[in-house]
mmCIF file of the protein (N, C-alpha, C, O) and its ligand, coordinates in Angstrom:
data_MODEL
# 
_entry.id   MODEL 
# 
loop_
_entity.id 
_entity.type 
_entity.pdbx_number_of_molecules 
1 polymer     1 
2 non-polymer 1 
# 
_entity_poly.entity_id                      1 
_entity_poly.type                           'polypeptide(L)' 
_entity_poly.nstd_linkage                   no 
_entity_poly.nstd_monomer                   no 
_entity_poly.pdbx_seq_one_letter_code       MANAKDPVCGMTVDTDTDLKTEHDGETYYFCGRGCKLDFEEDPDKYLDPAYEPHM 
_entity_poly.pdbx_seq_one_letter_code_can   MANAKDPVCGMTVDTDTDLKTEHDGETYYFCGRGCKLDFEEDPDKYLDPAYEPHM 
_entity_poly.pdbx_strand_id                 A 
# 
loop_
_entity_poly_seq.entity_id 
_entity_poly_seq.num 
_entity_poly_seq.mon_id 
_entity_poly_seq.hetero 
1 1  MET n 
1 2  ALA n 
1 3  ASN n 
1 4  ALA n 
1 5  LYS n 
1 6  ASP n 
1 7  PRO n 
1 8  VAL n 
1 9  CYS n 
1 10 GLY n 
1 11 MET n 
1 12 THR n 
1 13 VAL n 
1 14 ASP n 
1 15 THR n 
1 16 ASP n 
1 17 THR n 
1 18 ASP n 
1 19 LEU n 
1 20 LYS n 
1 21 THR n 
1 22 GLU n 
1 23 HIS n 
1 24 ASP n 
1 25 GLY n 
1 26 GLU n 
1 27 THR n 
1 28 TYR n 
1 29 TYR n 
1 30 PHE n 
1 31 CYS n 
1 32 GLY n 
1 33 ARG n 
1 34 GLY n 
1 35 CYS n 
1 36 LYS n 
1 37 LEU n 
1 38 ASP n 
1 39 PHE n 
1 40 GLU n 
1 41 GLU n 
1 42 ASP n 
1 43 PRO n 
1 44 ASP n 
1 45 LYS n 
1 46 TYR n 
1 47 LEU n 
1 48 ASP n 
1 49 PRO n 
1 50 ALA n 
1 51 TYR n 
1 52 GLU n 
1 53 PRO n 
1 54 HIS n 
1 55 MET n 
# 
loop_
_struct_asym.id 
_struct_asym.entity_id 
A 1 
B 2 
# 
loop_
_chem_comp.id 
_chem_comp.type 
_chem_comp.mon_nstd_flag 
ALA 'L-peptide linking' y 
ARG 'L-peptide linking' y 
ASN 'L-peptide linking' y 
ASP 'L-peptide linking' y 
CYS 'L-peptide linking' y 
GLU 'L-peptide linking' y 
GLY 'peptide linking'   y 
HIS 'L-peptide linking' y 
LEU 'L-peptide linking' y 
LYS 'L-peptide linking' y 
MET 'L-peptide linking' y 
PHE 'L-peptide linking' y 
PRO 'L-peptide linking' y 
THR 'L-peptide linking' y 
TYR 'L-peptide linking' y 
VAL 'L-peptide linking' y 
ZN  non-polymer         . 
# 
_pdbx_entity_nonpoly.entity_id   2 
_pdbx_entity_nonpoly.name        ? 
_pdbx_entity_nonpoly.comp_id     ZN 
# 
_pdbx_nonpoly_scheme.asym_id         B 
_pdbx_nonpoly_scheme.entity_id       2 
_pdbx_nonpoly_scheme.mon_id          ZN 
_pdbx_nonpoly_scheme.ndb_seq_num     1 
_pdbx_nonpoly_scheme.pdb_seq_num     101 
_pdbx_nonpoly_scheme.auth_seq_num    101 
_pdbx_nonpoly_scheme.pdb_mon_id      ZN 
_pdbx_nonpoly_scheme.auth_mon_id     ZN 
_pdbx_nonpoly_scheme.pdb_strand_id   A 
_pdbx_nonpoly_scheme.pdb_ins_code    . 
# 
loop_
_atom_site.group_PDB 
_atom_site.id 
_atom_site.type_symbol 
_atom_site.label_atom_id 
_atom_site.label_alt_id 
_atom_site.label_comp_id 
_atom_site.label_asym_id 
_atom_site.label_entity_id 
_atom_site.label_seq_id 
_atom_site.pdbx_PDB_ins_code 
_atom_site.Cartn_x 
_atom_site.Cartn_y 
_atom_site.Cartn_z 
_atom_site.occupancy 
_atom_site.B_iso_or_equiv 
_atom_site.pdbx_formal_charge 
_atom_site.auth_seq_id 
_atom_site.auth_comp_id 
_atom_site.auth_asym_id 
_atom_site.auth_atom_id 
_atom_site.pdbx_PDB_model_num 
ATOM   1   N  N  . MET A 1 1  ? -51.111 -99.687  88.740  1.00 0.00 ? 1   MET A N  1 
ATOM   2   C  CA . MET A 1 1  ? -52.265 -99.992  89.587  1.00 0.00 ? 1   MET A CA 1 
ATOM   3   C  C  . MET A 1 1  ? -52.244 -101.475 89.955  1.00 0.00 ? 1   MET A C  1 
ATOM   4   O  O  . MET A 1 1  ? -51.980 -102.333 89.112  1.00 0.00 ? 1   MET A O  1 
ATOM   5   N  N  . ALA A 1 2  ? -52.518 -101.755 91.193  1.00 0.00 ? 2   ALA A N  1 
ATOM   6   C  CA . ALA A 1 2  ? -52.490 -103.135 91.648  1.00 0.00 ? 2   ALA A CA 1 
ATOM   7   C  C  . ALA A 1 2  ? -53.638 -103.373 92.622  1.00 0.00 ? 2   ALA A C  1 
ATOM   8   O  O  . ALA A 1 2  ? -54.258 -102.443 93.138  1.00 0.00 ? 2   ALA A O  1 
ATOM   9   N  N  . ASN A 1 3  ? -53.886 -104.622 92.842  1.00 0.00 ? 3   ASN A N  1 
ATOM   10  C  CA . ASN A 1 3  ? -54.934 -104.980 93.782  1.00 0.00 ? 3   ASN A CA 1 
ATOM   11  C  C  . ASN A 1 3  ? -54.345 -105.628 95.018  1.00 0.00 ? 3   ASN A C  1 
ATOM   12  O  O  . ASN A 1 3  ? -53.316 -106.300 94.952  1.00 0.00 ? 3   ASN A O  1 
ATOM   13  N  N  . ALA A 1 4  ? -54.994 -105.424 96.123  1.00 0.00 ? 4   ALA A N  1 
ATOM   14  C  CA . ALA A 1 4  ? -54.594 -106.064 97.365  1.00 0.00 ? 4   ALA A CA 1 
ATOM   15  C  C  . ALA A 1 4  ? -55.863 -106.551 98.049  1.00 0.00 ? 4   ALA A C  1 
ATOM   16  O  O  . ALA A 1 4  ? -56.975 -106.167 97.685  1.00 0.00 ? 4   ALA A O  1 
ATOM   17  N  N  . LYS A 1 5  ? -55.673 -107.395 99.034  1.00 0.00 ? 5   LYS A N  1 
ATOM   18  C  CA . LYS A 1 5  ? -56.835 -107.909 99.747  1.00 0.00 ? 5   LYS A CA 1 
ATOM   19  C  C  . LYS A 1 5  ? -56.977 -107.203 101.089 1.00 0.00 ? 5   LYS A C  1 
ATOM   20  O  O  . LYS A 1 5  ? -56.036 -107.133 101.879 1.00 0.00 ? 5   LYS A O  1 
ATOM   21  N  N  . ASP A 1 6  ? -58.138 -106.699 101.318 1.00 0.00 ? 6   ASP A N  1 
ATOM   22  C  CA . ASP A 1 6  ? -58.456 -106.109 102.619 1.00 0.00 ? 6   ASP A CA 1 
ATOM   23  C  C  . ASP A 1 6  ? -58.450 -107.243 103.650 1.00 0.00 ? 6   ASP A C  1 
ATOM   24  O  O  . ASP A 1 6  ? -59.284 -108.145 103.567 1.00 0.00 ? 6   ASP A O  1 
ATOM   25  N  N  . PRO A 1 7  ? -57.522 -107.217 104.624 1.00 0.00 ? 7   PRO A N  1 
ATOM   26  C  CA . PRO A 1 7  ? -57.407 -108.349 105.557 1.00 0.00 ? 7   PRO A CA 1 
ATOM   27  C  C  . PRO A 1 7  ? -58.581 -108.460 106.521 1.00 0.00 ? 7   PRO A C  1 
ATOM   28  O  O  . PRO A 1 7  ? -58.777 -109.501 107.150 1.00 0.00 ? 7   PRO A O  1 
ATOM   29  N  N  . VAL A 1 8  ? -59.360 -107.391 106.637 1.00 0.00 ? 8   VAL A N  1 
ATOM   30  C  CA . VAL A 1 8  ? -60.462 -107.402 107.596 1.00 0.00 ? 8   VAL A CA 1 
ATOM   31  C  C  . VAL A 1 8  ? -61.700 -108.055 106.998 1.00 0.00 ? 8   VAL A C  1 
ATOM   32  O  O  . VAL A 1 8  ? -62.288 -108.946 107.609 1.00 0.00 ? 8   VAL A O  1 
ATOM   33  N  N  . CYS A 1 9  ? -62.103 -107.613 105.794 1.00 0.00 ? 9   CYS A N  1 
ATOM   34  C  CA . CYS A 1 9  ? -63.351 -108.112 105.215 1.00 0.00 ? 9   CYS A CA 1 
ATOM   35  C  C  . CYS A 1 9  ? -63.129 -109.026 104.021 1.00 0.00 ? 9   CYS A C  1 
ATOM   36  O  O  . CYS A 1 9  ? -64.070 -109.665 103.550 1.00 0.00 ? 9   CYS A O  1 
ATOM   37  N  N  . GLY A 1 10 ? -61.873 -109.098 103.514 1.00 0.00 ? 10  GLY A N  1 
ATOM   38  C  CA . GLY A 1 10 ? -61.598 -110.006 102.412 1.00 0.00 ? 10  GLY A CA 1 
ATOM   39  C  C  . GLY A 1 10 ? -61.862 -109.432 101.039 1.00 0.00 ? 10  GLY A C  1 
ATOM   40  O  O  . GLY A 1 10 ? -61.646 -110.109 100.034 1.00 0.00 ? 10  GLY A O  1 
ATOM   41  N  N  . MET A 1 11 ? -62.324 -108.198 100.976 1.00 0.00 ? 11  MET A N  1 
ATOM   42  C  CA . MET A 1 11 ? -62.585 -107.563 99.680  1.00 0.00 ? 11  MET A CA 1 
ATOM   43  C  C  . MET A 1 11 ? -61.286 -107.281 98.944  1.00 0.00 ? 11  MET A C  1 
ATOM   44  O  O  . MET A 1 11 ? -60.247 -107.049 99.562  1.00 0.00 ? 11  MET A O  1 
ATOM   45  N  N  . THR A 1 12 ? -61.355 -107.303 97.606  1.00 0.00 ? 12  THR A N  1 
ATOM   46  C  CA . THR A 1 12 ? -60.208 -106.880 96.800  1.00 0.00 ? 12  THR A CA 1 
ATOM   47  C  C  . THR A 1 12 ? -60.262 -105.370 96.678  1.00 0.00 ? 12  THR A C  1 
ATOM   48  O  O  . THR A 1 12 ? -61.285 -104.795 96.308  1.00 0.00 ? 12  THR A O  1 
ATOM   49  N  N  . VAL A 1 13 ? -59.141 -104.737 96.997  1.00 0.00 ? 13  VAL A N  1 
ATOM   50  C  CA . VAL A 1 13 ? -59.105 -103.281 96.974  1.00 0.00 ? 13  VAL A CA 1 
ATOM   51  C  C  . VAL A 1 13 ? -57.939 -102.795 96.113  1.00 0.00 ? 13  VAL A C  1 
ATOM   52  O  O  . VAL A 1 13 ? -56.924 -103.476 95.968  1.00 0.00 ? 13  VAL A O  1 
ATOM   53  N  N  . ASP A 1 14 ? -58.113 -101.606 95.549  1.00 0.00 ? 14  ASP A N  1 
ATOM   54  C  CA . ASP A 1 14 ? -57.078 -100.960 94.753  1.00 0.00 ? 14  ASP A CA 1 
ATOM   55  C  C  . ASP A 1 14 ? -55.996 -100.434 95.698  1.00 0.00 ? 14  ASP A C  1 
ATOM   56  O  O  . ASP A 1 14 ? -56.305 -99.865  96.745  1.00 0.00 ? 14  ASP A O  1 
ATOM   57  N  N  . THR A 1 15 ? -54.724 -100.627 95.325  1.00 0.00 ? 15  THR A N  1 
ATOM   58  C  CA . THR A 1 15 ? -53.647 -100.145 96.202  1.00 0.00 ? 15  THR A CA 1 
ATOM   59  C  C  . THR A 1 15 ? -53.439 -98.632  96.057  1.00 0.00 ? 15  THR A C  1 
ATOM   60  O  O  . THR A 1 15 ? -52.676 -98.032  96.814  1.00 0.00 ? 15  THR A O  1 
ATOM   61  N  N  . ASP A 1 16 ? -54.114 -98.029  95.092  1.00 0.00 ? 16  ASP A N  1 
ATOM   62  C  CA . ASP A 1 16 ? -54.021 -96.591  94.918  1.00 0.00 ? 16  ASP A CA 1 
ATOM   63  C  C  . ASP A 1 16 ? -55.039 -95.905  95.834  1.00 0.00 ? 16  ASP A C  1 
ATOM   64  O  O  . ASP A 1 16 ? -56.012 -95.312  95.369  1.00 0.00 ? 16  ASP A O  1 
ATOM   65  N  N  . THR A 1 17 ? -54.796 -95.996  97.125  1.00 0.00 ? 17  THR A N  1 
ATOM   66  C  CA . THR A 1 17 ? -55.729 -95.465  98.105  1.00 0.00 ? 17  THR A CA 1 
ATOM   67  C  C  . THR A 1 17 ? -54.971 -94.968  99.324  1.00 0.00 ? 17  THR A C  1 
ATOM   68  O  O  . THR A 1 17 ? -53.859 -95.417  99.601  1.00 0.00 ? 17  THR A O  1 
ATOM   69  N  N  . ASP A 1 18 ? -55.571 -94.052  100.038 1.00 0.00 ? 18  ASP A N  1 
ATOM   70  C  CA . ASP A 1 18 ? -54.966 -93.595  101.297 1.00 0.00 ? 18  ASP A CA 1 
ATOM   71  C  C  . ASP A 1 18 ? -55.381 -94.490  102.449 1.00 0.00 ? 18  ASP A C  1 
ATOM   72  O  O  . ASP A 1 18 ? -54.881 -94.357  103.566 1.00 0.00 ? 18  ASP A O  1 
ATOM   73  N  N  . LEU A 1 19 ? -56.302 -95.408  102.167 1.00 0.00 ? 19  LEU A N  1 
ATOM   74  C  CA . LEU A 1 19 ? -56.777 -96.298  103.223 1.00 0.00 ? 19  LEU A CA 1 
ATOM   75  C  C  . LEU A 1 19 ? -55.815 -97.463  103.367 1.00 0.00 ? 19  LEU A C  1 
ATOM   76  O  O  . LEU A 1 19 ? -56.095 -98.588  102.954 1.00 0.00 ? 19  LEU A O  1 
ATOM   77  N  N  . LYS A 1 20 ? -54.668 -97.157  103.969 1.00 0.00 ? 20  LYS A N  1 
ATOM   78  C  CA . LYS A 1 20 ? -53.648 -98.182  104.137 1.00 0.00 ? 20  LYS A CA 1 
ATOM   79  C  C  . LYS A 1 20 ? -52.929 -97.946  105.441 1.00 0.00 ? 20  LYS A C  1 
ATOM   80  O  O  . LYS A 1 20 ? -52.975 -96.857  106.014 1.00 0.00 ? 20  LYS A O  1 
ATOM   81  N  N  . THR A 1 21 ? -52.267 -98.984  105.896 1.00 0.00 ? 21  THR A N  1 
ATOM   82  C  CA . THR A 1 21 ? -51.504 -98.858  107.121 1.00 0.00 ? 21  THR A CA 1 
ATOM   83  C  C  . THR A 1 21 ? -50.321 -99.809  107.057 1.00 0.00 ? 21  THR A C  1 
ATOM   84  O  O  . THR A 1 21 ? -50.361 -100.822 106.359 1.00 0.00 ? 21  THR A O  1 
ATOM   85  N  N  . GLU A 1 22 ? -49.278 -99.476  107.787 1.00 0.00 ? 22  GLU A N  1 
ATOM   86  C  CA . GLU A 1 22 ? -48.110 -100.354 107.818 1.00 0.00 ? 22  GLU A CA 1 
ATOM   87  C  C  . GLU A 1 22 ? -48.070 -101.113 109.123 1.00 0.00 ? 22  GLU A C  1 
ATOM   88  O  O  . GLU A 1 22 ? -48.367 -100.588 110.196 1.00 0.00 ? 22  GLU A O  1 
ATOM   89  N  N  . HIS A 1 23 ? -47.689 -102.375 108.988 1.00 0.00 ? 23  HIS A N  1 
ATOM   90  C  CA . HIS A 1 23 ? -47.574 -103.219 110.169 1.00 0.00 ? 23  HIS A CA 1 
ATOM   91  C  C  . HIS A 1 23 ? -46.458 -104.218 109.918 1.00 0.00 ? 23  HIS A C  1 
ATOM   92  O  O  . HIS A 1 23 ? -46.497 -104.960 108.936 1.00 0.00 ? 23  HIS A O  1 
ATOM   93  N  N  . ASP A 1 24 ? -45.456 -104.243 110.806 1.00 0.00 ? 24  ASP A N  1 
ATOM   94  C  CA . ASP A 1 24 ? -44.330 -105.167 110.649 1.00 0.00 ? 24  ASP A CA 1 
ATOM   95  C  C  . ASP A 1 24 ? -43.675 -105.076 109.278 1.00 0.00 ? 24  ASP A C  1 
ATOM   96  O  O  . ASP A 1 24 ? -43.269 -106.093 108.716 1.00 0.00 ? 24  ASP A O  1 
ATOM   97  N  N  . GLY A 1 25 ? -43.568 -103.857 108.731 1.00 0.00 ? 25  GLY A N  1 
ATOM   98  C  CA . GLY A 1 25 ? -42.905 -103.679 107.443 1.00 0.00 ? 25  GLY A CA 1 
ATOM   99  C  C  . GLY A 1 25 ? -43.757 -104.007 106.234 1.00 0.00 ? 25  GLY A C  1 
ATOM   100 O  O  . GLY A 1 25 ? -43.296 -103.879 105.099 1.00 0.00 ? 25  GLY A O  1 
ATOM   101 N  N  . GLU A 1 26 ? -44.999 -104.433 106.458 1.00 0.00 ? 26  GLU A N  1 
ATOM   102 C  CA . GLU A 1 26 ? -45.905 -104.721 105.343 1.00 0.00 ? 26  GLU A CA 1 
ATOM   103 C  C  . GLU A 1 26 ? -46.950 -103.617 105.265 1.00 0.00 ? 26  GLU A C  1 
ATOM   104 O  O  . GLU A 1 26 ? -47.330 -103.026 106.276 1.00 0.00 ? 26  GLU A O  1 
ATOM   105 N  N  . THR A 1 27 ? -47.404 -103.353 104.049 1.00 0.00 ? 27  THR A N  1 
ATOM   106 C  CA . THR A 1 27 ? -48.475 -102.380 103.887 1.00 0.00 ? 27  THR A CA 1 
ATOM   107 C  C  . THR A 1 27 ? -49.778 -103.126 103.621 1.00 0.00 ? 27  THR A C  1 
ATOM   108 O  O  . THR A 1 27 ? -49.839 -104.030 102.788 1.00 0.00 ? 27  THR A O  1 
ATOM   109 N  N  . TYR A 1 28 ? -50.802 -102.729 104.338 1.00 0.00 ? 28  TYR A N  1 
ATOM   110 C  CA . TYR A 1 28 ? -52.121 -103.346 104.170 1.00 0.00 ? 28  TYR A CA 1 
ATOM   111 C  C  . TYR A 1 28 ? -53.105 -102.285 103.705 1.00 0.00 ? 28  TYR A C  1 
ATOM   112 O  O  . TYR A 1 28 ? -53.043 -101.124 104.111 1.00 0.00 ? 28  TYR A O  1 
ATOM   113 N  N  . TYR A 1 29 ? -54.017 -102.722 102.838 1.00 0.00 ? 29  TYR A N  1 
ATOM   114 C  CA . TYR A 1 29 ? -54.972 -101.802 102.220 1.00 0.00 ? 29  TYR A CA 1 
ATOM   115 C  C  . TYR A 1 29 ? -56.393 -102.189 102.619 1.00 0.00 ? 29  TYR A C  1 
ATOM   116 O  O  . TYR A 1 29 ? -56.704 -103.350 102.883 1.00 0.00 ? 29  TYR A O  1 
ATOM   117 N  N  . PHE A 1 30 ? -57.245 -101.155 102.650 1.00 0.00 ? 30  PHE A N  1 
ATOM   118 C  CA . PHE A 1 30 ? -58.602 -101.377 103.156 1.00 0.00 ? 30  PHE A CA 1 
ATOM   119 C  C  . PHE A 1 30 ? -59.650 -100.763 102.251 1.00 0.00 ? 30  PHE A C  1 
ATOM   120 O  O  . PHE A 1 30 ? -59.379 -99.828  101.497 1.00 0.00 ? 30  PHE A O  1 
ATOM   121 N  N  . CYS A 1 31 ? -60.869 -101.315 102.342 1.00 0.00 ? 31  CYS A N  1 
ATOM   122 C  CA . CYS A 1 31 ? -61.969 -100.816 101.525 1.00 0.00 ? 31  CYS A CA 1 
ATOM   123 C  C  . CYS A 1 31 ? -62.555 -99.546  102.115 1.00 0.00 ? 31  CYS A C  1 
ATOM   124 O  O  . CYS A 1 31 ? -63.183 -98.762  101.403 1.00 0.00 ? 31  CYS A O  1 
ATOM   125 N  N  . GLY A 1 32 ? -62.358 -99.339  103.398 1.00 0.00 ? 32  GLY A N  1 
ATOM   126 C  CA . GLY A 1 32 ? -62.960 -98.171  104.028 1.00 0.00 ? 32  GLY A CA 1 
ATOM   127 C  C  . GLY A 1 32 ? -62.335 -97.891  105.379 1.00 0.00 ? 32  GLY A C  1 
ATOM   128 O  O  . GLY A 1 32 ? -61.533 -98.669  105.895 1.00 0.00 ? 32  GLY A O  1 
ATOM   129 N  N  . ARG A 1 33 ? -62.729 -96.749  105.937 1.00 0.00 ? 33  ARG A N  1 
ATOM   130 C  CA . ARG A 1 33 ? -62.171 -96.344  107.222 1.00 0.00 ? 33  ARG A CA 1 
ATOM   131 C  C  . ARG A 1 33 ? -62.462 -97.343  108.335 1.00 0.00 ? 33  ARG A C  1 
ATOM   132 O  O  . ARG A 1 33 ? -61.632 -97.564  109.217 1.00 0.00 ? 33  ARG A O  1 
ATOM   133 N  N  . GLY A 1 34 ? -63.640 -97.941  108.285 1.00 0.00 ? 34  GLY A N  1 
ATOM   134 C  CA . GLY A 1 34 ? -64.022 -98.874  109.337 1.00 0.00 ? 34  GLY A CA 1 
ATOM   135 C  C  . GLY A 1 34 ? -63.052 -100.037 109.427 1.00 0.00 ? 34  GLY A C  1 
ATOM   136 O  O  . GLY A 1 34 ? -62.600 -100.401 110.513 1.00 0.00 ? 34  GLY A O  1 
ATOM   137 N  N  . CYS A 1 35 ? -62.732 -100.624 108.264 1.00 0.00 ? 35  CYS A N  1 
ATOM   138 C  CA . CYS A 1 35 ? -61.811 -101.758 108.239 1.00 0.00 ? 35  CYS A CA 1 
ATOM   139 C  C  . CYS A 1 35 ? -60.418 -101.329 108.691 1.00 0.00 ? 35  CYS A C  1 
ATOM   140 O  O  . CYS A 1 35 ? -59.745 -102.052 109.425 1.00 0.00 ? 35  CYS A O  1 
ATOM   141 N  N  . LYS A 1 36 ? -59.996 -100.156 108.250 1.00 0.00 ? 36  LYS A N  1 
ATOM   142 C  CA . LYS A 1 36 ? -58.668 -99.665  108.630 1.00 0.00 ? 36  LYS A CA 1 
ATOM   143 C  C  . LYS A 1 36 ? -58.577 -99.500  110.147 1.00 0.00 ? 36  LYS A C  1 
ATOM   144 O  O  . LYS A 1 36 ? -57.596 -99.911  110.766 1.00 0.00 ? 36  LYS A O  1 
ATOM   145 N  N  . LEU A 1 37 ? -59.591 -98.907  110.726 1.00 0.00 ? 37  LEU A N  1 
ATOM   146 C  CA . LEU A 1 37 ? -59.580 -98.685  112.173 1.00 0.00 ? 37  LEU A CA 1 
ATOM   147 C  C  . LEU A 1 37 ? -59.624 -100.010 112.925 1.00 0.00 ? 37  LEU A C  1 
ATOM   148 O  O  . LEU A 1 37 ? -58.937 -100.187 113.930 1.00 0.00 ? 37  LEU A O  1 
ATOM   149 N  N  . ASP A 1 38 ? -60.430 -100.929 112.432 1.00 0.00 ? 38  ASP A N  1 
ATOM   150 C  CA . ASP A 1 38 ? -60.512 -102.249 113.073 1.00 0.00 ? 38  ASP A CA 1 
ATOM   151 C  C  . ASP A 1 38 ? -59.142 -102.922 113.051 1.00 0.00 ? 38  ASP A C  1 
ATOM   152 O  O  . ASP A 1 38 ? -58.702 -103.496 114.048 1.00 0.00 ? 38  ASP A O  1 
ATOM   153 N  N  . PHE A 1 39 ? -58.482 -102.845 111.907 1.00 0.00 ? 39  PHE A N  1 
ATOM   154 C  CA . PHE A 1 39 ? -57.176 -103.487 111.768 1.00 0.00 ? 39  PHE A CA 1 
ATOM   155 C  C  . PHE A 1 39 ? -56.155 -102.846 112.696 1.00 0.00 ? 39  PHE A C  1 
ATOM   156 O  O  . PHE A 1 39 ? -55.398 -103.542 113.372 1.00 0.00 ? 39  PHE A O  1 
ATOM   157 N  N  . GLU A 1 40 ? -56.137 -101.519 112.726 1.00 0.00 ? 40  GLU A N  1 
ATOM   158 C  CA . GLU A 1 40 ? -55.145 -100.817 113.555 1.00 0.00 ? 40  GLU A CA 1 
ATOM   159 C  C  . GLU A 1 40 ? -55.368 -101.085 115.041 1.00 0.00 ? 40  GLU A C  1 
ATOM   160 O  O  . GLU A 1 40 ? -54.435 -101.027 115.842 1.00 0.00 ? 40  GLU A O  1 
ATOM   161 N  N  . GLU A 1 41 ? -56.594 -101.373 115.390 1.00 0.00 ? 41  GLU A N  1 
ATOM   162 C  CA . GLU A 1 41 ? -56.901 -101.655 116.787 1.00 0.00 ? 41  GLU A CA 1 
ATOM   163 C  C  . GLU A 1 41 ? -56.300 -102.993 117.227 1.00 0.00 ? 41  GLU A C  1 
ATOM   164 O  O  . GLU A 1 41 ? -55.843 -103.138 118.361 1.00 0.00 ? 41  GLU A O  1 
ATOM   165 N  N  . ASP A 1 42 ? -56.308 -103.965 116.314 1.00 0.00 ? 42  ASP A N  1 
ATOM   166 C  CA . ASP A 1 42 ? -55.853 -105.301 116.688 1.00 0.00 ? 42  ASP A CA 1 
ATOM   167 C  C  . ASP A 1 42 ? -55.332 -106.062 115.459 1.00 0.00 ? 42  ASP A C  1 
ATOM   168 O  O  . ASP A 1 42 ? -55.953 -107.026 115.012 1.00 0.00 ? 42  ASP A O  1 
ATOM   169 N  N  . PRO A 1 43 ? -54.179 -105.616 114.915 1.00 0.00 ? 43  PRO A N  1 
ATOM   170 C  CA . PRO A 1 43 ? -53.668 -106.212 113.666 1.00 0.00 ? 43  PRO A CA 1 
ATOM   171 C  C  . PRO A 1 43 ? -53.477 -107.719 113.749 1.00 0.00 ? 43  PRO A C  1 
ATOM   172 O  O  . PRO A 1 43 ? -53.768 -108.436 112.792 1.00 0.00 ? 43  PRO A O  1 
ATOM   173 N  N  . ASP A 1 44 ? -52.993 -108.197 114.877 1.00 0.00 ? 44  ASP A N  1 
ATOM   174 C  CA . ASP A 1 44 ? -52.699 -109.629 114.986 1.00 0.00 ? 44  ASP A CA 1 
ATOM   175 C  C  . ASP A 1 44 ? -53.946 -110.493 114.835 1.00 0.00 ? 44  ASP A C  1 
ATOM   176 O  O  . ASP A 1 44 ? -53.872 -111.627 114.361 1.00 0.00 ? 44  ASP A O  1 
ATOM   177 N  N  . LYS A 1 45 ? -55.079 -109.955 115.238 1.00 0.00 ? 45  LYS A N  1 
ATOM   178 C  CA . LYS A 1 45 ? -56.335 -110.704 115.099 1.00 0.00 ? 45  LYS A CA 1 
ATOM   179 C  C  . LYS A 1 45 ? -56.620 -110.998 113.633 1.00 0.00 ? 45  LYS A C  1 
ATOM   180 O  O  . LYS A 1 45 ? -57.043 -112.096 113.275 1.00 0.00 ? 45  LYS A O  1 
ATOM   181 N  N  . TYR A 1 46 ? -56.376 -109.980 112.779 1.00 0.00 ? 46  TYR A N  1 
ATOM   182 C  CA . TYR A 1 46 ? -56.708 -110.130 111.361 1.00 0.00 ? 46  TYR A CA 1 
ATOM   183 C  C  . TYR A 1 46 ? -55.627 -110.855 110.570 1.00 0.00 ? 46  TYR A C  1 
ATOM   184 O  O  . TYR A 1 46 ? -55.890 -111.396 109.496 1.00 0.00 ? 46  TYR A O  1 
ATOM   185 N  N  . LEU A 1 47 ? -54.405 -110.862 111.108 1.00 0.00 ? 47  LEU A N  1 
ATOM   186 C  CA . LEU A 1 47 ? -53.315 -111.549 110.418 1.00 0.00 ? 47  LEU A CA 1 
ATOM   187 C  C  . LEU A 1 47 ? -53.193 -113.001 110.850 1.00 0.00 ? 47  LEU A C  1 
ATOM   188 O  O  . LEU A 1 47 ? -52.422 -113.763 110.266 1.00 0.00 ? 47  LEU A O  1 
ATOM   189 N  N  . ASP A 1 48 ? -53.930 -113.378 111.844 1.00 0.00 ? 48  ASP A N  1 
ATOM   190 C  CA . ASP A 1 48 ? -53.952 -114.766 112.289 1.00 0.00 ? 48  ASP A CA 1 
ATOM   191 C  C  . ASP A 1 48 ? -54.506 -115.641 111.165 1.00 0.00 ? 48  ASP A C  1 
ATOM   192 O  O  . ASP A 1 48 ? -55.598 -115.373 110.665 1.00 0.00 ? 48  ASP A O  1 
ATOM   193 N  N  . PRO A 1 49 ? -53.772 -116.685 110.756 1.00 0.00 ? 49  PRO A N  1 
ATOM   194 C  CA . PRO A 1 49 ? -54.255 -117.551 109.661 1.00 0.00 ? 49  PRO A CA 1 
ATOM   195 C  C  . PRO A 1 49 ? -55.626 -118.164 109.946 1.00 0.00 ? 49  PRO A C  1 
ATOM   196 O  O  . PRO A 1 49 ? -56.338 -118.567 109.026 1.00 0.00 ? 49  PRO A O  1 
ATOM   197 N  N  . ALA A 1 50 ? -55.979 -118.229 111.202 1.00 0.00 ? 50  ALA A N  1 
ATOM   198 C  CA . ALA A 1 50 ? -57.273 -118.824 111.547 1.00 0.00 ? 50  ALA A CA 1 
ATOM   199 C  C  . ALA A 1 50 ? -58.422 -117.824 111.378 1.00 0.00 ? 50  ALA A C  1 
ATOM   200 O  O  . ALA A 1 50 ? -59.593 -118.196 111.442 1.00 0.00 ? 50  ALA A O  1 
ATOM   201 N  N  . TYR A 1 51 ? -58.072 -116.554 111.161 1.00 0.00 ? 51  TYR A N  1 
ATOM   202 C  CA . TYR A 1 51 ? -59.122 -115.536 111.009 1.00 0.00 ? 51  TYR A CA 1 
ATOM   203 C  C  . TYR A 1 51 ? -59.743 -115.642 109.621 1.00 0.00 ? 51  TYR A C  1 
ATOM   204 O  O  . TYR A 1 51 ? -59.033 -115.716 108.618 1.00 0.00 ? 51  TYR A O  1 
ATOM   205 N  N  . GLU A 1 52 ? -61.053 -115.648 109.572 1.00 0.00 ? 52  GLU A N  1 
ATOM   206 C  CA . GLU A 1 52 ? -61.766 -115.684 108.300 1.00 0.00 ? 52  GLU A CA 1 
ATOM   207 C  C  . GLU A 1 52 ? -62.354 -114.324 107.993 1.00 0.00 ? 52  GLU A C  1 
ATOM   208 O  O  . GLU A 1 52 ? -63.228 -113.845 108.715 1.00 0.00 ? 52  GLU A O  1 
ATOM   209 N  N  . PRO A 1 53 ? -61.874 -113.687 106.907 1.00 0.00 ? 53  PRO A N  1 
ATOM   210 C  CA . PRO A 1 53 ? -62.417 -112.369 106.565 1.00 0.00 ? 53  PRO A CA 1 
ATOM   211 C  C  . PRO A 1 53 ? -63.904 -112.448 106.255 1.00 0.00 ? 53  PRO A C  1 
ATOM   212 O  O  . PRO A 1 53 ? -64.367 -113.408 105.638 1.00 0.00 ? 53  PRO A O  1 
ATOM   213 N  N  . HIS A 1 54 ? -64.638 -111.455 106.677 1.00 0.00 ? 54  HIS A N  1 
ATOM   214 C  CA . HIS A 1 54 ? -66.057 -111.383 106.332 1.00 0.00 ? 54  HIS A CA 1 
ATOM   215 C  C  . HIS A 1 54 ? -66.502 -109.938 106.387 1.00 0.00 ? 54  HIS A C  1 
ATOM   216 O  O  . HIS A 1 54 ? -65.879 -109.110 107.052 1.00 0.00 ? 54  HIS A O  1 
ATOM   217 N  N  . MET A 1 55 ? -67.561 -109.645 105.698 1.00 0.00 ? 55  MET A N  1 
ATOM   218 C  CA . MET A 1 55 ? -68.093 -108.275 105.621 1.00 0.00 ? 55  MET A CA 1 
ATOM   219 C  C  . MET A 1 55 ? -68.700 -107.867 106.947 1.00 0.00 ? 55  MET A C  1 
ATOM   220 O  O  . MET A 1 55 ? -69.199 -106.750 107.081 1.00 0.00 ? 55  MET A O  1 
HETATM 221 ZN ZN . ZN  B 2 .  ? -62.979 -103.926 104.238 1.00 0.00 2 101 ZN  A ZN 1 
# 
């Protein structure tokens, strides 16, 4: 079991979840469907170092 950071809201999430997606060979994990959908819509927005995760 491991933890990952939800790139959309910044929450720590368990990697043992189906709420994940692959982008550029990396796997990203999410706290919920909303964050996953937001990320899939515009991954580059959330991976931009200038983006600040928030709920
Ligand atoms: Zn989230």
